[in-house]
Every structure is written in C-alpha cells, then in structure tokens.
FITORGU-423654 format. One record per atom (N, C-alpha, C): residue number from 1; x, z, y; atom name. Coordinates in nm, 2 decimals, always signed. Layout:
N
R resi      X      Z      Y name
R  NUM      X      Z      Y   CA
...
This chain:
102
R resi      X      Z      Y name
R    1  +1.44  -0.97  +0.76    N
R    1  +1.40  -0.94  +0.64   CA
R    1  +1.26  -0.93  +0.63    C
R    2  +1.16  -1.02  +0.58    N
R    2  +1.04  -1.02  +0.53   CA
R    2  +1.00  -1.05  +0.40    C
R    3  +0.86  -0.99  +0.34    N
R    3  +0.82  -1.05  +0.21   CA
R    3  +0.83  -0.96  +0.12    C
R    4  +0.83  -1.02  -0.02    N
R    4  +0.83  -0.92  -0.15   CA
R    4  +0.94  -0.91  -0.19    C
R    5  +1.05  -0.98  -0.16    N
R    5  +1.19  -1.02  -0.20   CA
R    5  +1.28  -1.04  -0.11    C
R    6  +1.30  -0.92  -0.02    N
R    6  +1.40  -0.96  +0.08   CA
R    6  +1.51  -0.98  +0.05    C
R    7  +1.60  -1.05  +0.11    N
R    7  +1.73  -1.10  +0.09   CA
R    7  +1.87  -1.07  +0.24    C
R    8  +1.97  -1.01  +0.20    N
R    8  +2.05  -1.02  +0.34   CA
R    8  +2.13  -1.17  +0.31    C
R    9  +2.15  -1.20  +0.43    N
R    9  +2.20  -1.36  +0.42   CA
R    9  +2.36  -1.33  +0.42    C
R   10  +2.44  -1.21  +0.43    N
R   10  +2.53  -1.21  +0.41   CA
R   10  +2.56  -1.15  +0.26    C
R   11  +2.66  -1.24  +0.16    N
R   11  +2.62  -1.22  +0.04   CA
R   11  +2.69  -1.07  +0.00    C
R   12  +2.84  -1.06  +0.08    N
R   12  +2.87  -0.91  +0.03   CA
R   12  +2.78  -0.78  +0.04    C
R   13  +2.72  -0.81  +0.17    N
R   13  +2.63  -0.68  +0.17   CA
R   13  +2.51  -0.69  +0.07    C
R   14  +2.45  -0.81  +0.07    N
R   14  +2.38  -0.80  -0.06   CA
R   14  +2.40  -0.76  -0.18    C
R   15  +2.52  -0.78  -0.24    N
R   15  +2.58  -0.74  -0.32   CA
R   15  +2.57  -0.58  -0.33    C
R   16  +2.62  -0.53  -0.24    N
R   16  +2.65  -0.40  -0.24   CA
R   16  +2.51  -0.33  -0.24    C
R   17  +2.40  -0.40  -0.14    N
R   17  +2.29  -0.34  -0.16   CA
R   17  +2.21  -0.33  -0.31    C
R   18  +2.26  -0.46  -0.40    N
R   18  +2.18  -0.46  -0.50   CA
R   18  +2.26  -0.35  -0.61    C
R   19  +2.39  -0.33  -0.57    N
R   19  +2.46  -0.23  -0.69   CA
R   19  +2.41  -0.09  -0.63    C
R   20  +2.36  -0.07  -0.51    N
R   20  +2.35  +0.09  -0.48   CA
R   20  +2.22  +0.06  -0.40    C
R   21  +2.10  +0.05  -0.46    N
R   21  +1.99  +0.06  -0.38   CA
R   21  +1.95  +0.15  -0.33    C
R   22  +1.85  +0.12  -0.21    N
R   22  +1.81  +0.22  -0.10   CA
R   22  +1.73  +0.30  -0.19    C
R   23  +1.72  +0.43  -0.18    N
R   23  +1.61  +0.49  -0.24   CA
R   23  +1.51  +0.49  -0.18    C
R   24  +1.38  +0.50  -0.28    N
R   24  +1.21  +0.44  -0.24   CA
R   24  +1.19  +0.58  -0.18    C
R   25  +1.12  +0.57  -0.05    N
R   25  +1.05  +0.67  +0.00   CA
R   25  +0.93  +0.67  -0.02    C
R   26  +0.85  +0.54  -0.03    N
R   26  +0.71  +0.55  -0.07   CA
R   26  +0.68  +0.51  -0.17    C
R   27  +0.59  +0.51  -0.25    N
R   27  +0.56  +0.44  -0.36   CA
R   27  +0.50  +0.31  -0.35    C
R   28  +0.54  +0.22  -0.47    N
R   28  +0.53  +0.09  -0.43   CA
R   28  +0.37  +0.03  -0.46    C
R   29  +0.29  -0.08  -0.46    N
R   29  +0.19  -0.09  -0.49   CA
R   29  +0.18  -0.24  -0.49    C
R   30  +0.08  -0.27  -0.53    N
R   30  +0.06  -0.41  -0.58   CA
R   30  +0.03  -0.51  -0.46    C
R   31  +0.04  -0.44  -0.35    N
R   31  +0.01  -0.52  -0.22   CA
R   31  -0.09  -0.45  -0.13    C
R   32  -0.09  -0.52  -0.01    N
R   32  -0.20  -0.43  +0.06   CA
R   32  -0.34  -0.45  +0.07    C
R   33  -0.37  -0.57  +0.02    N
R   33  -0.51  -0.59  -0.03   CA
R   33  -0.53  -0.51  -0.13    C
R   34  -0.46  -0.50  -0.25    N
R   34  -0.49  -0.45  -0.37   CA
R   34  -0.50  -0.31  -0.32    C
R   35  -0.46  -0.25  -0.26    N
R   35  -0.43  -0.12  -0.19   CA
R   35  -0.53  -0.05  -0.13    C
R   36  -0.59  -0.14  -0.04    N
R   36  -0.69  -0.11  +0.05   CA
R   36  -0.86  -0.13  -0.05    C
R   37  -0.87  -0.22  -0.12    N
R   37  -0.95  -0.21  -0.26   CA
R   37  -0.97  -0.10  -0.32    C
R   38  -0.85  -0.05  -0.38    N
R   38  -0.84  +0.08  -0.44   CA
R   38  -0.89  +0.18  -0.38    C
R   39  -0.86  +0.21  -0.25    N
R   39  -0.90  +0.32  -0.16   CA
R   39  -1.03  +0.31  -0.10    C
R   40  -1.11  +0.17  -0.11    N
R   40  -1.25  +0.15  -0.10   CA
R   40  -1.31  +0.21  -0.23    C
R   41  -1.27  +0.20  -0.29    N
R   41  -1.31  +0.25  -0.44   CA
R   41  -1.28  +0.36  -0.47    C
R   42  -1.26  +0.47  -0.38    N
R   42  -1.21  +0.59  -0.38   CA
R   42  -1.07  +0.67  -0.46    C
R   43  -0.99  +0.53  -0.46    N
R   43  -0.84  +0.60  -0.47   CA
R   43  -0.77  +0.64  -0.38    C
R   44  -0.66  +0.68  -0.35    N
R   44  -0.57  +0.71  -0.28   CA
R   44  -0.58  +0.64  -0.12    C
R   45  -0.56  +0.68  -0.03    N
R   45  -0.58  +0.65  +0.11   CA
R   45  -0.47  +0.54  +0.09    C
R   46  -0.54  +0.41  +0.18    N
R   46  -0.44  +0.31  +0.19   CA
R   46  -0.32  +0.35  +0.28    C
R   47  -0.20  +0.29  +0.27    N
R   47  -0.09  +0.30  +0.38   CA
R   47  -0.14  +0.28  +0.50    C
R   48  -0.24  +0.20  +0.55    N
R   48  -0.27  +0.16  +0.66   CA
R   48  -0.40  +0.23  +0.72    C
R   49  -0.42  +0.35  +0.69    N
R   49  -0.51  +0.43  +0.68   CA
R   49  -0.54  +0.45  +0.83    C
R   50  -0.67  +0.38  +0.87    N
R   50  -0.68  +0.35  +1.01   CA
R   50  -0.75  +0.49  +1.09    C
R   51  -0.83  +0.56  +1.00    N
R   51  -0.87  +0.68  +1.07   CA
R   51  -0.78  +0.80  +1.10    C
R   52  -0.65  +0.80  +1.04    N
R   52  -0.53  +0.88  +1.06   CA
R   52  -0.41  +0.84  +1.12    C
R   53  -0.41  +0.70  +1.14    N
R   53  -0.29  +0.64  +1.15   CA
R   53  -0.31  +0.55  +1.31    C
R   54  -0.37  +0.42  +1.23    N
R   54  -0.41  +0.34  +1.32   CA
R   54  -0.49  +0.34  +1.44    C
R   55  -0.57  +0.44  +1.44    N
R   55  -0.70  +0.45  +1.52   CA
R   55  -0.64  +0.53  +1.63    C
R   56  -0.58  +0.66  +1.61    N
R   56  -0.49  +0.71  +1.71   CA
R   56  -0.43  +0.67  +1.76    C
R   57  -0.32  +0.59  +1.72    N
R   57  -0.20  +0.50  +1.79   CA
R   57  -0.23  +0.42  +1.89    C
R   58  -0.35  +0.34  +1.84    N
R   58  -0.44  +0.25  +1.91   CA
R   58  -0.48  +0.29  +2.03    C
R   59  -0.55  +0.39  +2.03    N
R   59  -0.57  +0.48  +2.15   CA
R   59  -0.49  +0.54  +2.24    C
R   60  -0.38  +0.59  +2.20    N
R   60  -0.24  +0.66  +2.27   CA
R   60  -0.22  +0.55  +2.37    C
R   61  -0.19  +0.39  +2.29    N
R   61  -0.15  +0.28  +2.37   CA
R   61  -0.24  +0.24  +2.50    C
R   62  -0.36  +0.26  +2.47    N
R   62  -0.47  +0.20  +2.54   CA
R   62  -0.47  +0.29  +2.66    C
R   63  -0.48  +0.44  +2.64    N
R   63  -0.44  +0.56  +2.75   CA
R   63  -0.33  +0.53  +2.82    C
R   64  -0.22  +0.50  +2.77    N
R   64  -0.09  +0.48  +2.83   CA
R   64  -0.12  +0.36  +2.93    C
R   65  -0.18  +0.25  +2.89    N
R   65  -0.19  +0.14  +2.94   CA
R   65  -0.27  +0.17  +3.08    C
R   66  -0.38  +0.25  +3.06    N
R   66  -0.46  +0.30  +3.17   CA
R   66  -0.41  +0.38  +3.28    C
R   67  -0.29  +0.47  +3.22    N
R   67  -0.22  +0.56  +3.31   CA
R   67  -0.13  +0.46  +3.40    C
R   68  -0.08  +0.35  +3.33    N
R   68  -0.01  +0.27  +3.41   CA
R   68  -0.04  +0.19  +3.53    C
R   69  -0.17  +0.15  +3.48    N
R   69  -0.27  +0.07  +3.56   CA
R   69  -0.29  +0.14  +3.71    C
R   70  -0.32  +0.27  +3.68    N
R   70  -0.38  +0.37  +3.78   CA
R   70  -0.27  +0.43  +3.85    C
R   71  -0.16  +0.41  +3.77    N
R   71  -0.04  +0.51  +3.84   CA
R   71  -0.03  +0.64  +3.86    C
R   72  -0.12  +0.69  +3.75    N
R   72  -0.13  +0.83  +3.76   CA
R   72  -0.18  +0.90  +3.60    C
R   73  -0.14  +1.04  +3.58    N
R   73  -0.21  +1.06  +3.46   CA
R   73  -0.31  +1.07  +3.42    C
R   74  -0.39  +1.06  +3.29    N
R   74  -0.50  +1.03  +3.26   CA
R   74  -0.51  +1.16  +3.16    C
R   75  -0.60  +1.24  +3.20    N
R   75  -0.66  +1.37  +3.13   CA
R   75  -0.79  +1.30  +3.05    C
R   76  -0.78  +1.35  +2.88    N
R   76  -0.88  +1.30  +2.81   CA
R   76  -0.94  +1.42  +2.71    C
R   77  -1.06  +1.43  +2.70    N
R   77  -1.12  +1.54  +2.63   CA
R   77  -1.10  +1.49  +2.49    C
R   78  -1.00  +1.56  +2.41    N
R   78  -0.98  +1.52  +2.26   CA
R   78  -1.10  +1.53  +2.18    C
R   79  -1.19  +1.63  +2.19    N
R   79  -1.29  +1.63  +2.12   CA
R   79  -1.41  +1.51  +2.10    C
R   80  -1.41  +1.46  +2.23    N
R   80  -1.51  +1.36  +2.30   CA
R   80  -1.46  +1.21  +2.29    C
R   81  -1.33  +1.24  +2.33    N
R   81  -1.26  +1.08  +2.37   CA
R   81  -1.28  +1.05  +2.55    C
R   82  -1.35  +1.15  +2.60    N
R   82  -1.40  +1.10  +2.75   CA
R   82  -1.29  +1.12  +2.85    C
R   83  -1.25  +1.02  +2.92    N
R   83  -1.18  +1.02  +3.02   CA
R   83  -1.21  +1.12  +3.13    C
R   84  -1.13  +1.22  +3.18    N
R   84  -1.17  +1.35  +3.25   CA
R   84  -1.12  +1.31  +3.39    C
R   85  -0.99  +1.22  +3.41    N
R   85  -0.95  +1.18  +3.53   CA
R   85  -1.04  +1.07  +3.61    C
R   86  -1.03  +1.06  +3.74    N
R   86  -1.09  +0.96  +3.81   CA
R   86  -1.06  +0.83  +3.81    C
R   87  -1.11  +0.76  +3.71    N
R   87  -1.06  +0.63  +3.68   CA
R   87  -1.17  +0.53  +3.73    C
R   88  -1.13  +0.41  +3.79    N
R   88  -1.24  +0.32  +3.81   CA
R   88  -1.32  +0.26  +3.65    C
R   89  -1.47  +0.28  +3.67    N
R   89  -1.50  +0.27  +3.53   CA
R   89  -1.50  +0.10  +3.46    C
R   90  -1.46  +0.01  +3.56    N
R   90  -1.45  -0.13  +3.52   CA
R   90  -1.32  -0.13  +3.43    C
R   91  -1.20  -0.03  +3.45    N
R   91  -1.09  -0.02  +3.36   CA
R   91  -1.10  +0.03  +3.22    C
R   92  -1.21  +0.11  +3.20    N
R   92  -1.26  +0.19  +3.09   CA
R   92  -1.37  +0.07  +3.00    C
R   93  -1.45  +0.03  +3.07    N
R   93  -1.56  -0.07  +3.01   CA
R   93  -1.59  -0.18  +3.11    C
R   94  -1.54  -0.26  +3.13    N
R   94  -1.51  -0.41  +3.19   CA
R   94  -1.69  -0.49  +3.19    C
R   95  -1.71  -0.53  +3.28    N
R   95  -1.81  -0.59  +3.27   CA
R   95  -1.80  -0.74  +3.26    C
R   96  -1.85  -0.77  +3.12    N
R   96  -1.80  -0.93  +3.07   CA
R   96  -1.95  -1.03  +3.12    C
R   97  -1.91  -1.14  +3.12    N
R   97  -2.00  -1.23  +3.16   CA
R   97  -2.12  -1.26  +3.05    C
R   98  -2.21  -1.30  +3.06    N
R   98  -2.37  -1.32  +2.99   CA
R   98  -2.26  -1.38  +2.87    C
R   99  -2.32  -1.31  +2.76    N
R   99  -2.28  -1.36  +2.63   CA
R   99  -2.15  -1.32  +2.54    C
R  100  -2.07  -1.25  +2.67    N
R  100  -1.93  -1.22  +2.61   CA
R  100  -1.90  -1.08  +2.59    C
R  101  -2.02  -0.99  +2.61    N
R  101  -1.98  -0.85  +2.61   CA
R  101  -2.04  -0.80  +2.48    C
R  102  -2.03  -0.66  +2.48    N
R  102  -2.08  -0.61  +2.34   CA
R  102  -2.19  -0.59  +2.32    C
C-alpha cells in the first residue's frame, strides 16, 4: 500500500476497511513538503523531525555498523559523540581521494 489513496487488492477486505476505517493515530497534513515548510516557518515540528528522530536513528545504525565491522562493542560519549573504544580511525573518518573528501 503506497500513496495518498491506498487500496487493498482484495475487494472484500477493502469493503470492510471502508465500512470500519482504521482510527487515525496521527493528524493528517497536506503532504510532507507543506509540513516541512510550515515547520520552517515556525509551525509544529515536521513528522520527519531530523534532530529528534532521524538524526539519532542514523547515528545508532552507523555505530551498529562500526561494532559489526570491528567485532567489538563500541562505547560512545553521548554528550560529545566521541567514540571511546579503540577503533581504526579510517573506519570513522576515511581518507578520500583528492577532490572527493569533505
């Protein structure tokens, strides 16, 4: 199911959902772009609020990858984000070819 007007392929199940709709858990918006612009203008935070949700999730996944690649637990200072475990520096900040780095 994807899109603004999702539909089940099984007509009997679609009819039941239409008769007994699923309760709304989150308020509906005009779309992700309108929601993001409204948040930039001082409105409610967007559902994809990067500092509160996406950023920490991405950080956790990357630290998990680091733990898998080094085959050891990775300790991190939550205040600074510094890795406290002995990890090869090229796994944290790789050396890129000239013109391809940060």
